[in-house]
C-alpha positions as CSV (number, residue, x, y, z in Angstrom):
1,X,13.0,33.1,-108.7
2,X,12.5,30.6,-111.5
3,X,10.3,27.6,-110.7
4,X,10.6,24.2,-112.4
5,X,7.8,21.7,-112.8
6,X,9.0,18.2,-111.9
7,X,6.8,15.2,-112.6
8,X,7.3,12.3,-110.3
9,X,5.4,9.1,-109.9
10,X,5.1,7.4,-106.5
11,X,4.2,3.8,-106.1
12,X,3.5,2.5,-102.6
13,X,2.8,-1.0,-101.4
14,X,2.6,-2.8,-98.1
15,X,3.1,-6.5,-97.3
16,X,2.3,-8.4,-94.1
17,X,1.6,-12.0,-93.3
18,X,-1.5,-11.3,-91.3
19,X,-2.7,-13.1,-88.3
20,X,-0.4,-12.9,-85.3
21,X,2.6,-11.7,-87.2
22,X,4.3,-8.6,-85.9
23,X,6.0,-7.8,-89.2
24,X,4.9,-5.3,-91.8
25,X,6.9,-4.1,-94.8
26,X,6.4,-0.9,-96.6
27,X,7.8,-0.2,-100.0
28,X,8.0,3.0,-102.1
29,X,9.3,3.6,-105.5
30,X,9.7,7.2,-106.8
31,X,10.5,7.7,-110.4
32,X,10.2,10.2,-113.2
33,X,9.7,7.7,-116.0
34,X,7.4,4.8,-114.9
35,X,7.5,3.3,-118.4
36,X,11.1,2.3,-117.8
37,X,10.1,0.5,-114.6
38,X,7.2,-1.2,-116.5
39,X,9.7,-2.3,-119.2
40,X,11.9,-4.0,-116.6
41,X,9.0,-5.8,-115.0
42,X,7.8,-7.0,-118.5
43,X,11.3,-8.3,-119.2
44,X,11.3,-10.3,-115.9
45,X,7.7,-11.6,-116.6
46,X,8.7,-12.9,-120.0
47,X,12.0,-14.4,-118.8
48,X,10.2,-16.3,-116.0
49,X,6.9,-16.8,-117.9
50,X,5.1,-15.3,-114.9
51,X,2.1,-13.0,-115.6
52,X,0.3,-13.0,-112.2
53,X,0.6,-10.4,-109.5
54,X,4.1,-10.3,-108.2
55,X,3.9,-11.2,-104.5
56,X,7.0,-10.6,-102.4
57,X,6.7,-13.7,-100.3
58,X,6.6,-15.9,-103.4
59,X,9.7,-14.4,-105.1
60,X,12.6,-16.9,-105.2
61,X,16.3,-16.2,-105.6
62,X,15.9,-16.6,-109.4
63,X,14.0,-13.3,-109.5
64,X,16.8,-11.3,-108.0
65,X,18.3,-8.9,-110.5
């Protein structure tokens, strides 16, 4: 049986509002080429002149791609 090495990168994040909220969101991105993902985020950052951490609760409709 032939084996194949597969490189995958896994990015995980959680988001919650804290306090008395009963909501928690979990996000996972699995990719083979994280540089492509990084390029897309860089494009969005330049387009919207936004260079801080991207917080889900602060993303407006203009960020949807």
